[in-house]
C-alpha positions in Angstrom: 9.6 8.4 -19.9 9.5 12.1 -19.0 8.8 14.8 -21.6 11.9 16.2 -23.3 11.2 19.8 -22.3 11.1 18.8 -18.6 14.5 17.1 -18.9 16.0 20.0 -20.7 14.7 22.4 -18.0 16.5 20.3 -15.4 19.7 20.3 -17.4 19.5 24.1 -17.9 18.8 24.6 -14.1 21.9 22.5 -13.3 24.0 24.6 -15.7 22.7 27.9 -14.4 23.4 26.9 -10.8 26.9 25.7 -11.9 27.6 29.1 -13.5 27.1 30.9 -10.2 28.6 28.2 -8.0 25.3 27.4 -6.3 25.9 23.9 -4.9 22.6 23.6 -3.1 20.6 24.2 -6.3 22.9 21.9 -8.2 22.3 19.1 -5.7 18.5 19.8 -5.8 18.4 18.7 -9.5 19.8 15.3 -8.7 18.3 12.0 -7.8 19.5 10.6 -4.4 21.2 7.8 -6.3 22.9 10.1 -8.7 26.4 9.2 -10.1 28.9 11.4 -11.8 32.2 10.9 -13.6 34.4 12.6 -16.1 35.7 10.2 -18.7 39.4 9.8 -18.6 42.1 7.5 -17.2 43.4 7.5 -13.7 46.4 9.7 -14.7 44.0 12.7 -14.2 43.8 11.7 -10.6 40.6 11.8 -8.6 39.0 14.0 -11.3 38.0 10.9 -13.2 36.8 8.7 -10.4 33.1 8.0 -10.4 31.2 9.5 -7.4 27.8 8.2 -6.3 26.9 9.2 -2.8 25.4 12.6 -1.9 28.6 13.4 0.1 31.1 12.5 -2.6 29.0 14.1 -5.3 28.8 17.4 -3.3 32.5 17.2 -2.6 33.4 16.6 -6.2 31.1 19.4 -7.4 32.5 21.8 -4.8 36.1 21.1 -6.1 35.0 21.6 -9.7 33.3 24.9 -9.0 36.2 26.2 -7.0 38.7 25.3 -9.7 36.9 25.5 -13.0 34.8 28.5 -14.2 32.4 27.3 -16.9 30.2 30.4 -16.9 31.2 31.3 -20.5 30.1 27.9 -21.9 26.9 27.8 -24.0 24.7 24.9 -25.1 25.3 24.3 -28.8 22.8 21.5 -29.0 20.8 18.9 -27.1 19.9 15.5 -28.4 17.3 13.3 -26.6 16.5 9.6 -26.7 14.0 8.6 -24.1 15.3 9.4 -20.7 18.7 10.3 -21.9 19.9 13.7 -23.1 23.3 14.4 -24.7 24.3 18.1 -24.5 27.1 19.7 -26.6 28.6 22.8 -25.0 31.3 25.1 -26.3 33.0 28.3 -25.0 35.7 29.5 -22.8 36.7 27.6 -19.6 38.9 29.2 -16.9 41.1 27.2 -14.5 40.7 29.5 -11.5 44.0 28.9 -9.7 46.1 30.0 -12.6 43.5 32.1 -14.5 44.2 29.9 -17.6 41.5 30.5 -20.1 40.9 28.3 -23.1 38.1 27.8 -25.7 36.9 24.2 -25.6 34.0 21.8 -26.0 32.3 19.5 -23.6 29.8 16.7 -24.1 27.5 15.8 -21.2 25.4 12.7 -21.2 22.5 12.9 -18.7 20.3 10.0 -17.7 17.0 10.6 -15.9 14.7 8.6 -13.8 11.3 10.0 -12.9 12.3 13.4 -14.2 15.4 13.7 -12.0 19.0 13.4 -13.1 20.4 10.0 -12.0 23.6 10.0 -13.9 26.0 12.5 -15.6 28.9 11.3 -17.7 31.1 14.2 -18.9 33.4 14.1 -21.8 36.0 16.9 -21.7 39.3 17.8 -23.5 41.5 15.7 -21.2 44.7 17.0 -22.8 43.7 20.5 -22.0 42.9 19.5 -18.4 46.2 17.6 -18.0 48.2 20.5 -19.3 46.4 23.1 -17.3 46.6 21.3 -13.9 50.3 20.6 -14.5 50.4 16.9 -15.4 52.1 17.6 -18.7 55.1 19.9 -19.2 54.3 21.4 -22.6 51.2 23.6 -23.1 49.9 24.7 -26.4 51.5 22.1 -28.7 49.3 21.9 -31.8 48.6 18.3 -32.9 45.8 19.2 -35.3 45.7 17.4 -38.7 47.2 20.3 -40.6 50.1 20.4 -38.2 50.6 16.6 -38.3 50.8 16.8 -42.1 53.9 18.9 -41.7 55.5 16.8 -38.9 57.7 13.8 -39.4 56.4 11.3 -36.8 
C-alpha cells in the first residue's frame, strides 16, 4: 500500500495536466495496464465505453480534453482506503463545441498499484452530458425535489 500523500500527488498531477490539455503528462501518471470509464449506459455512446490500452486511453482522453473544459473544477474532498482514492470535485464545466457552461459535480474513483493509477472510474451528471451533446431535446428542465413537489406525475 502506497502512502496517501503520494497517491493524492498523482491525482493532483493528473488534474493539473487535464486543466491545460497536456496529454503526455496525463499519460505519464498512468500504469501501462490503466483502464478508464465514465459510468453511464450505452445511450451516451462511446463516452461510456471502458478503454484499457494505451492507444484507446490516449484517444479517449484526447476527445475529452478537446470537448470538455474542466479547468474550473476544484477538489472538494478526497477519501482514501488503501490503494483507492475517491475524489469529489465541483465547479463549472464547459462543453467546448457549443461553449455551454454549467456548474456540476464529479466523483472520481482512482485505484492504484505500486503508486501508479491503474483504474479511473468517473461518475458525472449524465443528464447534463446527454442534454449538452444533443441526445435530449429539452435543456434546463428542473426535476429537483422542490419542483417535483409541485408537479403532478
